[in-house]
SERO-4910 file (N, C-alpha, C, O; in steps of 0.05 Angstrom, whole numbers):
BEGIN
 pado doro    nc1    nc2    nc3   cac1   cac2   cac3    cc1    cc2    cc3    oc1    oc2    oc3
  Unk    A  -1758   -252   3656  -1757   -229   3639  -1779   -218   3644  -1792   -220   3623
  Unk    A  -1797   -203   3666  -1821   -187   3669  -1823   -170   3652  -1805   -154   3649
  Unk    A  -1855   -171   3629  -1859   -166   3603  -1865   -129   3624  -1867   -123   3648
  Unk    A  -1866   -119   3606  -1868    -82   3603  -1884    -73   3589  -1885    -72   3565
  Unk    A  -1908    -62   3617  -1940    -54   3604  -1927    -28   3604  -1910    -20   3620
  Unk    A  -1937    -15   3585  -1946     17   3576  -1970     32   3593  -1992     26   3583
  Unk    A  -1972     49   3616  -1995     56   3620  -2004     71   3613  -1989     90   3611
  Unk    A  -2025     75   3606  -2057     97   3595  -2062     95   3616  -2062     77   3633
  Unk    A  -2067    124   3616  -2086    138   3638  -2101    156   3630  -2098    174   3614
  Unk    A  -2133    145   3653  -2161    151   3636  -2171    182   3629  -2191    191   3617
  Unk    A  -2145    196   3642  -2157    224   3638  -2141    234   3587  -2147    247   3567
  Unk    A  -2127    218   3596  -2109    223   3567  -2135    219   3548  -2143    235   3531
  Unk    A  -2145    194   3555  -2167    184   3528  -2208    186   3553  -2219    173   3571
  Unk    A  -2214    210   3537  -2242    211   3556  -2252    186   3568  -2259    183   3591
  Unk    A  -2253    156   3538  -2259    130   3543  -2267    123   3574  -2288    116   3585
  Unk    A  -2233    130   3588  -2237    120   3612  -2254    128   3632  -2268    114   3648
  Unk    A  -2251    165   3628  -2270    178   3641  -2304    168   3643  -2314    164   3666
  Unk    A  -2315    166   3627  -2336    161   3614  -2341    127   3634  -2350    117   3655
  Unk    A  -2327    120   3611  -2340     89   3618  -2332     86   3660  -2327     66   3673
  Unk    A  -2333    106   3666  -2314    100   3697  -2294     57   3692  -2300     35   3700
  Unk    A  -2276     65   3680  -2263     44   3679  -2236     49   3701  -2221     68   3705
  Unk    A  -2237     19   3715  -2204     25   3727  -2189     19   3721  -2191      1   3704
  Unk    A  -2162     26   3729  -2140     12   3718  -2122      3   3751  -2118     19   3769
  Unk    A  -2116    -22   3751  -2109    -18   3780  -2076    -38   3769  -2073    -56   3752
  Unk    A  -2056    -25   3788  -2023    -43   3789  -2007    -39   3809  -2008    -21   3825
  Unk    A  -1987    -62   3805  -1982    -62   3830  -1949    -59   3821  -1937    -66   3801
  Unk    A  -1938    -46   3844  -1908    -44   3835  -1891    -64   3840  -1869    -61   3828
  Unk    A  -1894    -91   3858  -1890   -121   3856  -1905   -126   3850  -1925   -114   3856
  Unk    A  -1905   -153   3830  -1917   -183   3818  -1937   -190   3835  -1931   -186   3859
  Unk    A  -1962   -201   3832  -1989   -202   3838  -1981   -229   3862  -1987   -236   3885
  Unk    A  -1967   -237   3843  -1953   -270   3854  -1936   -269   3875  -1916   -282   3876
  Unk    A  -1947   -248   3900  -1923   -250   3917  -1950   -231   3941  -1944   -217   3960
  Unk    A  -1979   -239   3930  -1993   -222   3939  -1996   -244   3972  -2019   -245   3981
  Unk    A  -1978   -256   3984  -1974   -263   4006  -1968   -253   4021  -1976   -264   4042
  Unk    A  -1957   -237   4025  -1940   -210   4037  -1969   -188   4045  -1978   -168   4034
  Unk    A  -1976   -199   4067  -1999   -180   4080  -1992   -150   4090  -1974   -140   4103
  Unk    A  -2011   -143   4079  -2010   -105   4096  -2022   -120   4116  -2032   -142   4116
  Unk    A  -2018    -93   4139  -2033    -94   4166  -2056    -58   4157  -2076    -48   4167
  Unk    A  -2038    -50   4133  -2064    -24   4144  -2054    -13   4092  -2039    -21   4074
  Unk    A  -2074      3   4094  -2075      6   4066  -2070     37   4073  -2066     46   4095
  Unk    A  -2071     52   4049  -2079     80   4052  -2086     85   4028  -2073     82   4007
  Unk    A  -2117     96   4033  -2119    117   3996  -2124    145   4006  -2135    157   4026
  Unk    A  -2110    151   3978  -2115    181   3975  -2125    187   3954  -2122    174   3934
  Unk    A  -2134    201   3955  -2143    232   3925  -2136    250   3910  -2129    272   3920
  Unk    A  -2135    247   3884  -2112    276   3873  -2140    273   3860  -2161    261   3860
  Unk    A  -2122    299   3845  -2135    330   3827  -2141    348   3854  -2146    342   3877
  Unk    A  -2138    372   3841  -2140    400   3843  -2162    422   3826  -2176    419   3806
  Unk    A  -2156    443   3845  -2169    462   3841  -2163    479   3812  -2178    493   3799
  Unk    A  -2142    473   3809  -2128    497   3787  -2115    480   3776  -2091    485   3772
  Unk    A  -2126    454   3769  -2124    440   3742  -2158    434   3733  -2161    415   3717
  Unk    A  -2180    447   3740  -2191    456   3721  -2217    424   3708  -2233    424   3689
  Unk    A  -2211    402   3727  -2210    376   3703  -2229    358   3724  -2235    372   3743
  Unk    A  -2237    338   3725  -2261    328   3736  -2242    311   3742  -2245    292   3727
  Unk    A  -2219    306   3761  -2204    274   3756  -2221    246   3773  -2239    250   3789
  Unk    A  -2213    226   3768  -2224    207   3794  -2191    196   3791  -2179    196   3770
  Unk    A  -2186    191   3806  -2156    189   3815  -2148    183   3847  -2143    200   3864
  Unk    A  -2148    147   3851  -2137    145   3879  -2105    134   3880  -2090    143   3862
  Unk    A  -2098    123   3892  -2080    104   3896  -2076    104   3930  -2074    121   3948
  Unk    A  -2077     64   3928  -2083     53   3947  -2056     37   3958  -2049     16   3948
  Unk    A  -2038     53   3983  -2021     38   3982  -2011     31   4010  -2006     45   4030
  Unk    A  -2008     -6   4002  -2015    -24   4029  -1981    -19   4057  -1959    -18   4045
  Unk    A  -1980    -17   4074  -1962    -27   4095  -1939    -41   4079  -1915    -38   4086
  Unk    A  -1946    -55   4061  -1918    -72   4055  -1906    -59   4024  -1890    -70   4008
  Unk    A  -1914    -45   4022  -1894    -32   3998  -1927    -25   3964  -1931     -9   3945
  Unk    A  -1939    -47   3975  -1949    -56   3953  -1971    -32   3941  -1985    -20   3958
  Unk    A  -1976    -24   3906  -1987      6   3910  -2000     -2   3883  -1992    -11   3862
  Unk    A  -2031      6   3895  -2055      4   3871  -2067     25   3859  -2082     38   3873
  Unk    A  -2064     33   3838  -2072     50   3825  -2101     51   3820  -2108     30   3809
  Unk    A  -2129     74   3824  -2145     70   3813  -2147     95   3788  -2164    113   3792
  Unk    A  -2133     95   3768  -2138    107   3743  -2159    126   3735  -2177    117   3720
  Unk    A  -2159    142   3740  -2205    167   3733  -2181    176   3715  -2194    167   3695
  Unk    A  -2163    183   3706  -2157    206   3685  -2138    213   3667  -2127    202   3648
  Unk    A  -2135    241   3681  -2118    248   3662  -2084    243   3660  -2069    231   3675
  Unk    A  -2081    260   3634  -2050    246   3637  -2033    254   3665  -2026    236   3680
  Unk    A  -2027    280   3671  -2024    283   3688  -2031    276   3719  -2023    286   3739
  Unk    A  -2046    255   3714  -2038    243   3750  -2028    234   3747  -2009    248   3755
  Unk    A  -2014    211   3736  -1995    189   3742  -1978    216   3741  -1975    221   3765
  Unk    A  -1971    227   3733  -1944    249   3740  -1945    261   3759  -1924    273   3765
  Unk    A  -1969    263   3779  -1961    268   3820  -1946    253   3827  -1927    260   3841
  Unk    A  -1950    223   3819  -1948    203   3837  -1922    189   3827  -1910    175   3842
  Unk    A  -1911    193   3794  -1894    177   3785  -1871    193   3769  -1882    202   3749
  Unk    A  -1846    200   3771  -1842    220   3750  -1831    215   3727  -1820    233   3715
  Unk    A  -1834    186   3715  -1834    182   3692  -1848    168   3676  -1834    158   3658
  Unk    A  -1884    160   3676  -1899    142   3678  -1895    117   3667  -1894     94   3676
  Unk    A  -1890    132   3634  -1888    116   3600  -1872     94   3619  -1868     94   3644
  Unk    A  -1863     76   3598  -1860     41   3616  -1865     26   3638  -1861      2   3638
  Unk    A  -1873     39   3658  -1872     32   3677  -1894      0   3683  -1917     -6   3677
  Unk    A  -1871    -15   3696  -1885    -48   3698  -1921    -52   3708  -1930    -35   3723
  Unk    A  -1932    -67   3702  -1959    -62   3712  -1958    -95   3703  -1948   -106   3684
  Unk    A  -1973   -105   3725  -1972   -135   3745  -2004   -141   3739  -2012   -164   3734
  Unk    A  -2014   -126   3740  -2048   -135   3728  -2064   -112   3725  -2062    -96   3744
  Unk    A  -2080   -106   3705  -2102    -85   3699  -2135   -107   3704  -2141   -130   3701
  Unk    A  -2146    -88   3711  -2174   -108   3718  -2201    -73   3708  -2201    -49   3713
  Unk    A  -2216    -90   3693  -2222    -74   3672  -2259    -83   3680  -2270    -99   3695
  Unk    A  -2269    -62   3660  -2303    -84   3659  -2299    -97   3617  -2284    -90   3599
  Unk    A  -2310   -108   3617  -2306   -126   3591  -2340   -118   3574  -2361   -132   3574
  Unk    A  -2332    -87   3559  -2358    -80   3552  -2356    -84   3515  -2339    -77   3498
  Unk    A  -2383    -98   3513  -2384   -104   3475  -2387    -88   3459  -2405    -71   3457
  Unk    A  -2367    -93   3445  -2360    -58   3435  -2383    -59   3409  -2374    -53   3387
  Unk    A  -2400    -63   3409  -2414    -57   3376  -2436    -40   3388  -2442    -20   3374
  Unk    A  -2454    -46   3423  -2463    -43   3429  -2455    -16   3456  -2469    -12   3476
  Unk    A  -2440     -8   3452  -2411      8   3458  -2420     31   3440  -2431     50   3450
  Unk    A  -2413     29   3413  -2418     38   3390  -2448     60   3390  -2451     84   3387
  Unk    A  -2468     35   3394  -2494     30   3379  -2498     52   3417  -2516     68   3417
  Unk    A  -2492     51   3425  -2509     78   3444  -2496     95   3455  -2506    111   3471
  Unk    A  -2464     95   3447  -2453    124   3447  -2467    149   3458  -2489    152   3448
  Unk    A  -2459    164   3472  -2463    185   3468  -2443    207   3455  -2419    202   3453
  Unk    A  -2455    235   3445  -2445    252   3422  -2409    255   3450  -2390    244   3439
  Unk    A  -2404    263   3470  -2382    263   3488  -2372    230   3493  -2351    233   3505
  Unk    A  -2375    212   3492  -2360    189   3489  -2338    195   3457  -2338    214   3442
  Unk    A  -2325    172   3458  -2301    178   3446  -2281    147   3428  -2257    141   3425
  Unk    A  -2305    137   3419  -2309    106   3425  -2282     91   3408  -2275     67   3408
  Unk    A  -2269    118   3389  -2252    114   3383  -2224    102   3399  -2209     84   3392
  Unk    A  -2224    117   3417  -2206    113   3439  -2212     88   3465  -2196     87   3483
  Unk    A  -2232     73   3465  -2240     49   3468  -2234     33   3441  -2225     10   3442
  Unk    A  -2237     41   3426  -2218     17   3400  -2188     18   3410  -2177      0   3422
  Unk    A  -2183     32   3405  -2144     25   3418  -2142     24   3446  -2119     30   3454
  Unk    A  -2153     19   3457  -2159     12   3493  -2158    -25   3477  -2137    -37   3472
  Unk    A  -2177    -33   3473  -2180    -60   3465  -2159    -68   3441  -2152    -92   3439
  Unk    A  -2155    -59   3432  -2127    -73   3411  -2098    -65   3435  -2075    -70   3430
  Unk    A  -2105    -54   3455  -2081    -56   3465  -2066    -78   3493  -2044    -85   3502
  Unk    A  -2103    -81   3498  -2116    -99   3521  -2123   -135   3504  -2122   -157   3516
  Unk    A  -2128   -130   3477  -2129   -160   3470  -2114   -179   3469  -2091   -172   3463
  Unk    A  -2117   -207   3472  -2092   -224   3488  -2075   -220   3508  -2054   -232   3514
  Unk    A  -2086   -202   3517  -2057   -200   3542  -2067   -206   3568  -2088   -202   3580
  Unk    A  -2044   -219   3575  -2056   -243   3602  -2052   -212   3627  -2074   -209   3637
  Unk    A  -2044   -204   3631  -2048   -183   3642  -2065   -166   3657  -2063   -153   3678
  Unk    A  -2089   -172   3636  -2112   -166   3635  -2135   -175   3651  -2141   -198   3645
  Unk    A  -2153   -161   3671  -2168   -194   3684  -2192   -163   3683  -2190   -139   3690
  Unk    A  -2215   -179   3670  -2246   -169   3665  -2260   -174   3687  -2270   -196   3689
  Unk    A  -2262   -159   3703  -2288   -161   3719  -2314   -149   3716  -2321   -131   3700
  Unk    A  -2330   -166   3739  -2374   -168   3729  -2366   -169   3757  -2345   -167   3771
  Unk    A  -2396   -171   3759  -2407   -165   3784  -2410   -181   3799  -2415   -202   3788
  Unk    A  -2409   -184   3829  -2414   -212   3839  -2371   -223   3840  -2365   -239   3857
  Unk    A  -2362   -218   3832  -2336   -227   3835  -2315   -225   3856  -2313   -202   3865
  Unk    A  -2300   -241   3864  -2289   -227   3891  -2252   -240   3890  -2243   -259   3878
  Unk    A  -2241   -224   3903  -2211   -235   3909  -2200   -215   3921  -2205   -191   3917
  Unk    A  -2180   -228   3940  -2169   -219   3955  -2144   -216   3957  -2135   -236   3966
  Unk    A  -2119   -190   3951  -2094   -180   3952  -2077   -172   3983  -2082   -156   4001
  Unk    A  -2054   -192   3978  -2049   -179   4005  -2063   -182   4038  -2046   -182   4057
  Unk    A  -2089   -183   4044  -2103   -175   4066  -2113   -161   4065  -2119   -145   4084
  Unk    A  -2121   -158   4030  -2140   -131   4037  -2156   -143   4002  -2145   -151   3981
  Unk    A  -2191   -138   4008  -2211   -167   3996  -2220   -139   3978  -2222   -116   3986
  Unk    A  -2225   -153   3951  -2241   -141   3942  -2271   -148   3929  -2273   -172   3926
  Unk    A  -2289   -137   3922  -2313   -144   3924  -2330   -130   3901  -2338   -107   3907
  Unk    A  -2338   -139   3877  -2350   -124   3870  -2376   -125   3857  -2379   -147   3846
  Unk    A  -2395   -108   3855  -2417   -112   3850  -2433    -95   3829  -2456    -88   3833
  Unk    A  -2414    -85   3798  -2427    -81   3779  -2408    -64   3769  -2393    -47   3779
  Unk    A  -2414    -75   3739  -2397    -75   3704  -2407    -80   3684  -2430    -79   3694
  Unk    A  -2410    -83   3666  -2425    -85   3644  -2428   -105   3650  -2417   -125   3660
  Unk    A  -2458    -94   3637  -2476   -125   3638  -2501   -118   3602  -2507    -97   3592
  Unk    A  -2505   -139   3597  -2522   -139   3572  -2546   -122   3572  -2564   -116   3556
  Unk    A  -2540   -116   3594  -2581   -127   3599  -2581    -89   3612  -2574    -75   3631
  Unk    A  -2594    -88   3588  -2600    -40   3590  -2613    -42   3613  -2615    -18   3615
  Unk    A  -2622    -50   3631  -2638    -49   3650  -2614    -43   3681  -2623    -36   3703
  Unk    A  -2585    -48   3677  -2572    -62   3685  -2558    -35   3692  -2558    -21   3713
  Unk    A  -2541    -32   3658  -2523    -10   3656  -2538     18   3646  -2520     35   3643
  Unk    A  -2562     27   3639  -2573     40   3622  -2572     44   3602  -2563     23   3593
  Unk    A  -2574     63   3578  -2568     62   3557  -2542     84   3553  -2531     88   3531
  Unk    A  -2534     98   3578  -2512    101   3589  -2493     81   3595  -2492     74   3619
  Unk    A  -2472     67   3576  -2467     36   3568  -2435     48   3584  -2421     34   3598
  Unk    A  -2428     78   3577  -2402     75   3594  -2412     86   3627  -2405     72   3646
  Unk    A  -2418     97   3628  -2423    107   3666  -2435     73   3670  -2422     54   3677
  Unk    A  -2461     74   3662  -2469     53   3674  -2446     22   3672  -2451     -1   3681
  Unk    A  -2428     29   3660  -2410      2   3672  -2394      4   3683  -2376    -12   3679
  Unk    A  -2392     28   3704  -2363     26   3728  -2364     14   3746  -2382     12   3762
  Unk    A  -2341      3   3744  -2338    -19   3766  -2354    -12   3789  -2362     11   3785
  Unk    A  -2363    -22   3815  -2380     -5   3831  -2359    -38   3852  -2362    -61   3845
  Unk    A  -2341    -29   3873  -2331    -47   3882  -2323    -34   3914  -2326    -10   3919
  Unk    A  -2311    -54   3935  -2324    -37   3958  -2281    -63   3966  -2274    -85   3958
  Unk    A  -2269    -44   3980  -2238    -56   3990  -2242    -55   4020  -2256    -39   4032
  Unk    A  -2227    -79   4030  -2245    -76   4062  -2225    -95   4081  -2223   -119   4078
  Unk    A  -2216    -85   4095  -2198    -89   4105  -2206   -106   4138  -2227   -118   4140
  Unk    A  -2189   -105   4158  -2205   -123   4179  -2222   -107   4198  -2234   -122   4213
  Unk    A  -2229    -81   4202  -2238    -71   4207  -2260    -51   4195  -2284    -52   4201
  Unk    A  -2247    -33   4175  -2257    -15   4161  -2257    -22   4128  -2242    -40   4119
  Unk    A  -2276     -7   4110  -2286     -4   4082  -2282     12   4057  -2294     33   4063
  Unk    A  -2275     15   4040  -2285     28   4024  -2306     31   3987  -2297     20   3967
  Unk    A  -2325     42   3986  -2350     37   3965  -2329     56   3945  -2321     80   3947
  Unk    A  -2323     37   3926  -2309     62   3899  -2341     55   3882  -2354     34   3883
  Unk    A  -2346     81   3868  -2372     72   3849  -2374     76   3819  -2388     67   3801
  Unk    A  -2347    100   3821  -2343    107   3791  -2358    125   3778  -2362    146   3791
  Unk    A  -2368    125   3758  -2395    142   3744  -2421    129   3749  -2433    140   3731
  Unk    A  -2440    112   3763  -2463     92   3761  -2472    128   3759  -2460    149   3765
  Unk    A  -2499    121   3748  -2522    145   3751  -2540    131   3781  -2534    112   3795
  Unk    A  -2570    153   3783  -2573    150   3803  -2595    122   3815  -2597    110   3836
  Unk    A  -2611    118   3786  -2618     94   3788  -2598     72   3791  -2607     57   3807
  Unk    A  -2569     62   3780  -2570     43   3786  -2556     41   3819  -2546     20   3827
  Unk    A  -2556     58   3832  -2546     75   3852  -2569     57   3875  -2561     44   3894
  Unk    A  -2598     58   3868  -2618     41   3882  -2622     14   3881  -2631     -1   3899
  Unk    A  -2613      4   3847  -2612    -21   3842  -2595    -34   3863  -2602    -50   3881
  Unk    A  -2572    -23   3859  -2552    -32   3879  -2548    -44   3901  -2534    -63   3907
  Unk    A  -2575    -22   3926  -2588    -30   3950  -2594    -58   3946  -2582    -77   3956
  Unk    A  -2613    -58   3930  -2638    -81   3931  -2631   -102   3932  -2636   -122   3946
  Unk    A  -2613    -97   3907  -2594   -123   3900  -2577   -133   3925  -2581   -157   3932
  Unk    A  -2551   -113   3947  -2533   -130   3952  -2542   -113   3986  -2525   -116   4003
  Unk    A  -2563    -99   3994  -2564    -81   4017  -2540    -78   4027  -2522    -63   4020
  Unk    A  -2539   -102   4057  -2514    -80   4075  -2492    -88   4063  -2471    -75   4065
  Unk    A  -2493   -110   4050  -2458   -110   4035  -2450    -83   4019  -2428    -85   4009
  Unk    A  -2458    -69   4016  -2447    -46   4002  -2447    -25   4024  -2442     -2   4018
  Unk    A  -2452    -30   4047  -2445     -7   4069  -2415     -7   4068  -2402    -23   4055
  Unk    A  -2400     19   4086  -2380      7   4078  -2370     41   4093  -2386     60   4091
  Unk    A  -2338     45   4112  -2336     53   4122  -2331     92   4109  -2335    115   4117
  Unk    A  -2324     80   4093  -2318    104   4064  -2327    105   4040  -2327     82   4029
  Unk    A  -2333    120   4028  -2349    116   3996  -2331    141   3974  -2316    157   3984
  Unk    A  -2334    142   3954  -2325    162   3930  -2363    157   3923  -2379    140   3915
  Unk    A  -2362    182   3931  -2379    194   3908  -2392    181   3873  -2378    169   3857
  Unk    A  -2410    184   3871  -2420    169   3851  -2415    191   3824  -2419    213   3835
  Unk    A  -2412    193   3810  -2404    209   3779  -2402    242   3791  -2414    261   3782
  Unk    A  -2380    239   3818  -2360    268   3823  -2386    288   3833  -2393    310   3825
  Unk    A  -2396    271   3853  -2421    284   3875  -2441    296   3848  -2447    318   3856
  Unk    A  -2448    295   3833  -2469    298   3806  -2485    285   3809  -2485    264   3823
  Unk    A  -2505    295   3793  -2543    290   3795  -2560    279   3817  -2554    263   3835
  Unk    A  -2579    289   3812  -2598    288   3824  -2611    260   3837  -2611    239   3823
  Unk    A  -2618    261   3858  -2633    236   3863  -2603    220   3882  -2593    197   3879
  Unk    A  -2598    233   3894  -2577    217   3908  -2577    214   3934  -2554    208   3943
  Unk    A  -2602    216   3956  -2600    234   3972  -2603    194   3987  -2588    184   4004
  Unk    A  -2628    179   3974  -2633    157   3986  -2609    133   3990  -2607    115   4007
  Unk    A  -2588    142   3963  -2554    119   3979  -2543    139   3987  -2529    130   4005
  Unk    A  -2541    157   3986  -2509    177   4016  -2521    162   4037  -2507    148   4051
  Unk    A  -2562    165   4043  -2566    155   4070  -2557    122   4080  -2544    114   4099
  Unk    A  -2565    114   4065  -2556     88   4064  -2537     77   4068  -2538     57   4082
  Unk    A  -2514     84   4058  -2483     74   4052  -2474    101   4091  -2460     97   4111
  Unk    A  -2485    117   4086  -2473    147   4105  -2455    133   4118  -2458    122   4140
  Unk    A  -2435    133   4101  -2396    136   4100  -2378    145   4117  -2358    143   4104
  Unk    A  -2371    154   4140  -2359    169   4156  -2353    195   4151  -2358    217   4159
  Unk    A  -2336    180   4130  -2327    206   4103  -2328    196   4061  -2318    179   4046
  Unk    A  -2345    219   4062  -2349    215   4040  -2326    236   4009  -2326    261   4005
  Unk    A  -2311    213   3994  -2305    235   3972  -2310    241   3946  -2313    223   3929
  Unk    A  -2312    273   3941  -2325    283   3925  -2298    292   3893  -2281    309   3892
  Unk    A  -2303    280   3881  -2280    287   3851  -2286    304   3842  -2301    302   3822
  Unk    A  -2277    332   3850  -2305    367   3838  -2280    369   3848  -2268    364   3869
  Unk    A  -2272    387   3811  -2254    414   3824  -2280    433   3826  -2304    431   3823
  Unk    A  -2264    453   3831  -2285    489   3853  -2308    490   3825  -2328    479   3834
  Unk    A  -2314    498   3800  -2329    493   3780  -2351    475   3786  -2374    482   3791
  Unk    A  -2344    458   3785  -2368    429   3785  -2388    430   3815  -2410    421   3820
  Unk    A  -2369    444   3831  -2388    442   3875  -2398    470   3861  -2403    481   3882
  Unk    A  -2402    482   3849  -2417    512   3841  -2442    496   3837  -2462    502   3850
  Unk    A  -2441    475   3818  -2464    481   3804  -2499    455   3838  -2498    433   3850
  Unk    A  -2512    470   3835  -2531    462   3848  -2536    428   3855  -2539    419   3878
  Unk    A  -2535    413   3834  -2536    380   3843  -2508    381   3855  -2501    358   3862
  Unk    A  -2495    395   3858  -2468    382   3879  -2474    394   3894  -2470    382   3915
  Unk    A  -2486    421   3898  -2478    436   3931  -2497    411   3948  -2489    395   3965
  Unk    A  -2537    416   3930  -2555    393   3945  -2531    366   3960  -2530    362   3984
  Unk    A  -2519    356   3946  -2506    334   3955  -2489    325   3976  -2487    306   3991
  Unk    A  -2473    354   3970  -2459    367   3987  -2468    365   4019  -2459    353   4039
  Unk    A  -2498    387   4011  -2504    382   4045  -2506    365   4060  -2497    359   4082
  Unk    A  -2536    347   4030  -2547    324   4051  -2512    310   4061  -2507    317   4084
  Unk    A  -2501    301   4055  -2480    296   4065  -2473    310   4086  -2457    319   4069
  Unk    A  -2471    315   4094  -2466    341   4122  -2475    343   4130  -2470    355   4151
  Unk    A  -2503    333   4123  -2530    338   4154  -2529    309   4152  -2550    300   4161
  Unk    A  -2519    298   4147  -2523    263   4159  -2490    271   4178  -2484    260   4199
  Unk    A  -2482    283   4170  -2459    289   4196  -2441    281   4188  -2428    275   4208
  Unk    A  -2420    271   4154  -2403    251   4143  -2388    283   4137  -2395    306   4135
  Unk    A  -2358    263   4136  -2335    285   4132  -2336    283   4096  -2339    262   4083
  Unk    A  -2333    306   4088  -2323    306   4053  -2302    313   4059  -2290    322   4079
  Unk    A  -2298    309   4041  -2264    307   4018  -2262    322   3998  -2286    322   3992
  Unk    A  -2253    334   3983  -2268    335   3959  -2230    359   3950  -2209    365   3962
  Unk    A  -2239    362   3930  -2222    383   3918  -2209    411   3932  -2188    418   3922
  Unk    A  -2216    422   3947  -2192    435   3954  -2194    439   3999  -2189    458   4013
  Unk    A  -2205    410   4006  -2199    396   4022  -2169    394   4039  -2150    388   4025
  Unk    A  -2161    400   4074  -2140    396   4077  -2117    364   4077  -2094    357   4075
  Unk    A  -2144    353   4083  -2135    326   4075  -2158    306   4061  -2183    303   4064
  Unk    A  -2132    288   4038  -2149    281   4031  -2139    243   4026  -2131    232   4005
  Unk    A  -2141    233   4046  -2124    209   4053  -2152    191   4069  -2173    200   4077
  Unk    A  -2145    170   4069  -2162    152   4085  -2144    125   4092  -2128    114   4077
  Unk    A  -2151    116   4120  -2132     80   4116  -2158     76   4122  -2178     85   4133
  Unk    A  -2144     45   4104  -2167     23   4114  -2143     -4   4132  -2120    -12   4126
  Unk    A  -2160    -10   4154  -2141    -29   4167  -2157    -66   4179  -2143    -83   4190
***
C-alpha cells in the first residue's frame, strides 16, 4: 500500500517563492520510469486577475506522467486538481538549505517559520530527494541536469540565500530543451554561464525572478531561447526593469510568453 503525502503549495507559504523551491511529483510511481514519453508539454500558469507572482508549471508526458513545478499559491494546484489535498506524491525534489544559515541571513520578507514547517514535514521522508548543482537523472525519456541549488559558499548564493538557492535545471528531450532558473539574481546567472557555458543553452527559458532585476541582458543574450516565459502579472510588467527585459528579449527576436499571452505552453521532444 502506497503512502499518501500531503501536497503543500509554494505560494501558500512564501518561503517556497523566496527560495525558488520546486516540488515535482508524478501521478504514477517513479519506479515506472521505463515507460518512455516521446514528448512533454510544458504549461505556464498564473493570471493577471490573481495579482500574484506565481511560478507554477506542469510538465505532462505523452505517457500520462505528470511533473509539477510548484511555485506556489494555494490556488495554483486547484487549476489542475479539483481536490489537491491528499494527492499522492511519488517524489519531491528540493534544495537542502542549512537552517541556521538561512535564519542568519533571512530578509524581512522571508518567512522562516514556514521553512521550519516544511523541514519538519520532509524530515526522514523517503520521498524527498535533495538536489544540488551537477546532479543529473532521467525520467521516462526526459533528462534533468541541475546547475544551482543551496551552497555554503556565499559567493555561490549571495546573502540572498532564499533566491540564491533556487534550483536551476534543464529538462531535455532528444531535440529540444527548457531551462528553469527560479528566482536567481543577476550575479548568479553570470556565474553559471562562466561555469557551465553551452550546457546552459536551451530551446526555451523560464526567465529568472519573474523577469525582474537589472543586468539581465547578458544572460538573455547568451541563452538566446526561442521562447522565454516571464512569470509576471500586469502590475509587475509595468515596472521599468521588467519592461526593459521584455524589450531585450523581443529585440533578440524571441517570443515572450507571460500572463496575458494567448499561448502559454511549449513541447519538449
